N, C-alpha and C positions, 0 to 999 in steps of 0.2 A: 482646453488646448486642442486644435484640430488634429486629427489623425492623418497619417500619410496614406495616400492612395495605395491600394494593393497592387502588386506587380505579379506577373505570371511566374510561378516557380520554375526553376531550371530542372529539366528531366532528361535522363538518359536511360538506356535499356541494357540490361545484361541478364544472363540466366539467373533464375532464383537460386540462392545458396543452398547446397545440399545439407541434409541433417548433420549436425555435429556428432561425429562418431563417439567422442568422449562422453557426451551427454547420455547416449543410449547404452554405452558399454556396461554400466552397473546393472541395468535390467537383464542383459544377457548373462552376465556373471552370476546373477541371482538364480536364473533358470538353470545354469550349468551346475550350480551348487546343489540344488534340489534334485536334479537328474542323477548326480553322482551318489546321493544318499539312496535314491531308489535303486540304482544299479548295484549297490552294495547290500541291498536287502534291508536297509534301515527305514524306520518310519520317518517320513520327511518332516523337517522342522526348520524354522528360521527364528533368529533372535533379533529383537529390535528394542530401542529405548522406549520405556514406558512414557506415554503421553498423558500422564495424570497430574493433577494439581500438586500431589505430594512430590513429584519428580521434577518440578519446575524450580529454577533458581534465578534470582535477579542478580546478575553479575555487576557488582558496583564498579569494577575496573573498566568494563566495556560499556556499562550503562544500558544493558539490554537483557530481556528474558532469554534464558537458555534451558535446554533439557539437561537434567542431571544424569548420573551414571547408572541408574537402576535399569535393568533389562528385563524383558519378558520373553517368553518362548511361545511361538505359535506352531502347534504341532498337529499332525493328522491323526494323533492318537484318539481324539474325540471328534464327533461329527461336525460340530461348529468350526473347529480348527481346520479340519479337512476341507470344509466348504470355503473358508476364507483363503486357504492356499490355492484352491481351484480358481477362485475369482482373481487372485493375484496374478496367476499365470495366463489367464484369459486377458487380463489387463495388459500385462507385459507384451503378449502377442499383438494385441490391438495397437499399442504404442509403436511397436516396430513396423507394423503394417502401414500405419499412417506415415511414418518417416520414409518408408520405401516408396510410397505413392505420392509424397509431397502434400499430404492433407493435414488438416487440423480438426479438432472437435471441441465443441462446448461441453461443459460438465453435464448439462442436461442431455445432450445427444448421447454421451457415453452411457448414461443411465438407461436410455431406451435401447441402445445397441446391445446391452446385456440381456435383453429379452431373448436374444438368439443364443445365449450361452447355456441353455438347458438348466442343469442343476446349479450352475454358477451365477445365475441372474440375481440382481440386487432386488431387495424388497422395497427399498426407498432410496431417494437421491442422497439422503444423509449417509447411508451405508457406502455408496460409491465415493462420495466426497472424503469420507474418513479413510477409505482404502488408498486413495490418491495421496493423502497426507502421509499415511504410513510409508508409501513408496518413496515419497520425498525424503523421509527420515532414513530409510534403508539405503537409498542410493545417493543421498546428500546432493540432490538436484532439485530444481524448481519444477513445478508442474508445467510451466511454460517450456522447459526443455523437453518435456514429454509431449508437446504440441497440444496440450489441453488448456482450455481457458474458460472463464465464466461467460454468461450471456452478455453482460455489459463490460465495456472496456473502461479505462480510466476516465478522468475528467478532461480538463482543458488547460491550455497555457497561452498567455498573452504577454509578449515582451520581446526585447531585442535579443533573441536567441536564434542562431542559424544552425540548422541540423541537416544531416543527410539521411534520408529514410529510404529503405528498400521495401517496396510493397510486395504483396503476395504474388504478383506476376513478374517480379524481378526488375521492375522499373525503379530507377534510382532518382529521387527528387531532392533538390536542394531547396529548403524552405526556411524563410525567416518567420518566426512565430508572432511577429507583429505586422510586418508589411505584406506578407503573402497569404494571409488568412482573412476570413470574414469576421464579423462581430463576435462570433462564438469562440474564436481563438483556434489554436491547433489542438485537435483531439488526440489524447494520449491512447495509443493502441494497447492491446493486452500484453504484447511482447515489447519490452523497451531495452533489451540487451544490445550490446555493441554491434552485433552482426545485423541488427534491425535498424538501430538509430545511432548515428555518430554525432557528437557535439562538435561543430566546426568553430564557432566563434560566438562571443556575446559582448555587448557593451554594458550589460547589467552589473550592478554592484551587490545586489542581494535578491533573495526570493521571498515573496510574501505568499504563504499558503493560506487560502481563505476558505472557510467552511461553506458559506452560502453563495449561490449563484447571483443573487441580487446585489450583493456587495461587490463581487467581481465586476459586474456591469457598471456599478457606480464608479469604481476606481478607474476602469477603462474609459468610460465616458468623460470623466474629469481629467484624463490624460496623466494619471498618477504614475504610470509605468514609464512614460517618457520624461516627465519632469524630474523624477527621482531615480532614474536608471534602475528600475525594478522589473523583475519578472513576476507576473501575477499567475498563480496556480490555483485553480479551483479544486478543492478537496472533494466536493460533491458529498457533503456529509461525512460519514465514516469512510475514509478513503480506501479505494481498491488497492490491491497489492501492486499493480502496475504503477499507480500514482505514487505510492510510497517509494517504490524502487526508482522511479524517475527523479524524485526529490533527492534521494540519497546520491544518485549519480551527479546531479547538479552540484551538490555540496562537496563531494569528494573529488570529482574530476575538474570542475571549474572553480573550486574553492570559494563558492558563493555562500555567504551566511544565509540561514533559513530562519524565518520567523513565522509563527503560526497565529492566525487571527481568526477567532471563533466567537460564538455566542458565549455569554457568561452564565453557564450552568454546568452541573456535574457531568453531563453526557458529553458536552463539548470539551471539558477538561480531558476526558478519556480519548477524544479524537486526537488531541495534542499528544497524549501519552503513547498512543499507537504509532504516531509519526516518529516521535523522539526515541522511544524505548522498545517499541514492539508490543504486540498483543499476546496474551496467553495462548490463544488459539494457534498463532503462527510462531511460537517460541522456537521451533526447530529451524526456522529460517530468518530469525531476527537479524543475523549478521548480513543478510542480503537486503533487508527492508528498512531497518531502523536508522534514523539519523540522530545520534545522541547529542550532536552539537546544536540541534534545533532549539530555539527559544520561544517561550510563550509570550505573545504580544498583548493579548486581551481578547475578550472583555473580562476583566477581573472584578472581584467583589469591591475592591478599592475604587475601580473606575465607576461603578454604579453610584458610589457615594461622591467621589470627587467631581464627576461630570454631571451629577444629579440626573441620571438617566431614568427614563420611564422603565418600570420594572413590574414583574409579576411575583406573586407569592409562591414560595417553594411548596411543592406537593410533598406528601408523605414519602413517595417514592424517591423524590429528589433528596430529601433529608437522609434516607437510608443510603443512597448512593454516595453522598458526601461523607457520611460517617465511615463507609467502607474505604473511601479514598484516604482517610486519615491513617489507615493501616496498610495502605498499598505502598510498597517501596519506591514506586515511580514518583510518588508525591511526598517523598521523605524529607525534602529540604525545609528549612525554617520558613522560607518565603511561601512555599506552597501550603504549609500547615497554617500559616497566618491568614492566607487568603480563604482557605476552606473554612476555618473557624469563624472568620468574619462573615462569610456568606451564611453560615448556620446561625450566627447570632442575629443578623439582620433579617434573615428569612426571605431574601430577595434574589431574583435572577433576572437577566436582561438579554435581549437579542442585539446582535451587531447593528441592525438597522434602527435601533432606538436612538442612535446618534443623529438621525435625521430630524430629531426634535429641534436642532439648531440650524437646519437648512441642508440642502443637498450637497453643499460644498464643505460642510464642517468636517466630515471624516477625513477628507484629503487635504484640507487647508490647515486644520488645527489638530485634531486628535492624533492622526498617524504621525505627522511630523514631530509633535511633542513626545509621543511614546518612543518613536524610533531614535530620536536624539538622545533621550534619556538612556536608552539601551546601548548607545554608541554605534548604532548602525548608520544613522545620518550624522553628518558633522556640519 
């Protein structure tokens, strides 16, 4: 199906929005709390939920990972605790300085910025990343609220979705993610909150989140998004936080069903689980990122058999991953257990693009319509 020619997006200009005071207030409150302890002659300390595997709980009611109630204390009574507190308040100062100056920073830039913090500098980027996550837990805010972001942004979107985006210079653009973009689609930025991106309208009926870029290209080239009123969202492998947040907003605000289309292997199953239920590493913000209503479309172990797909033999690492998933509460349904056990029994895994065995149109003309109709997404 031919794609519509791109049109020039509508743009207007207005001053860039100021930092949100409520986003930064918890960092200032934290600094005041420690200052009060010092002023009273106390050894400074702060308490925060433990981010250990033992303090993680899978909330069946909400369908996401969450931190439990166990707390730990970070105190200046010991040298390592004092150093972590010092780093924390260097970080708080840096965050508020960026907000005042209208700047942002990548996680890696922050690590190098700390070289000027004397005794507070980090020894590795892992240390700085962990401290940012601690601050998210303490302040119940996202790192994006603190104007911190990874080197890479999210992936891309193709489909009839009209948004209003405010760029870093305060220019407001009205963009349709099918008609106003190139072949690569609309690139999802690191900040996808409402002050940055507003959803204006859509003619889509569902979202299909796709692991591999090649499969996104195939669906777009074949006009799948237009023929079936779909939004194609490229997960880009294990999806970035901004990608997962964007998906959640599409589901909650536009009431669009979300289906996840990945390779048929244990690692791709975990990609789905991170979209639907959250990941252990980001359990403290699963309520921002997870889309529990998301459904797994494929490729399943049954698909490999039913569609007679070209496959590869499971590696020992694959087998161990599948066995671990049998005890993972995110895969606790009878359907998931059946698929995992079948994959272990047959010893096979397959890629999305193995569907090309039947031709370049098979995935859009046969496989997806059959699967989506069976799921009740297409009628």
